[in-house]
Every structure is written in structure tokens, then in C-alpha cells.
N, C-alpha and C positions, 0 to 999 in steps of 0.2 A: 601523621607526624611521628608516631612511635616507630614505624617501620624504618625510615631512614636512620634514626638513631641506633636502632638495634642492628641494622646492617653495618653501620660504621663501627660499632663496638665489636662485632664478629670479625670484621676485616682487620681491626687493630690487633685483636688476639692472634689471628692467623699470622699476621706479619711478625709479631713478636716471637711466635714459636719458630717460624722459618729462620729468623735472624739468630735465635739462640742455637739452633742446630748447626748453622753454618759457622758459628763462632767456635765450635768444639771440634773442628776437623783436625786430623793429624797432618802435620806439616813435614814434608820430606826435606832433608838438608843435604848440601853437597859435602863430599868427603867420604873417607872409608871408615871412620870411627867417630865417636862423639868428641874425642880429643881434637880431631882435625876439623870438625864442623864449627860453623859460627854459632854464637849463643842463640837460644830459642827466645822468641818474643813472648811477652805477657806472662812471665813467670812460669813457663812450661819447662819440664825437664827433658833432657835428651835421652833417648833410649834406642837400642838397636832393634829394628823390626824387619821382618821379611817383606820385600816389596810386593805389591799386588800382582797377581798372575793373570794376564790377559790371553795367554795362549798355552799350548801343550808343553812347550819347552821353556818354561820360565825359570828365572834365577832364584834360588832359595837362599842365597847369601844375604844376611841382614844388612840393612843400610841405616845410617843415623836418621832419626826422626824426632820431632817434638811431640811429646805425648799430649794428652788431653789437659785442658786448663785445670789447675788445682783449685 
């Protein structure tokens, strides 16, 4: 009887950790600057960040993004 309870507790903790990590992702916004972009959700602030680079010839110009939750 203790094993199922322990397993359920461990799964609940694991799910909470995964959900907390997903909630803190950086959100990319449309527009060329924070003035052009729509407001960020959940009280996040807009900041200019270099886009992620997936190839050798990636763009280094910053794009508006919502930062981490405050």
C-alpha cells in the first residue's frame, strides 16, 4: 500500500517541476521593437533579445521578446 502512494507522490512532484519549467519560457513577439509589439502576458516585460540560431548563417538582430516571469 505504501508503494502506490510513494509512486503517486513522486509523479506529482515531477509534473509540478515540468509545469514550472514550461511556465518560465521566453515568448517571442511580432514587430521590430518593443514599441511595435503587443503587450506581454502575465506581467512579463518586453526586452530585445537575439533570436535563437539554428544554422551557420543566423540573424543577430535582436527581436522583441517577453522576458521571464517576475
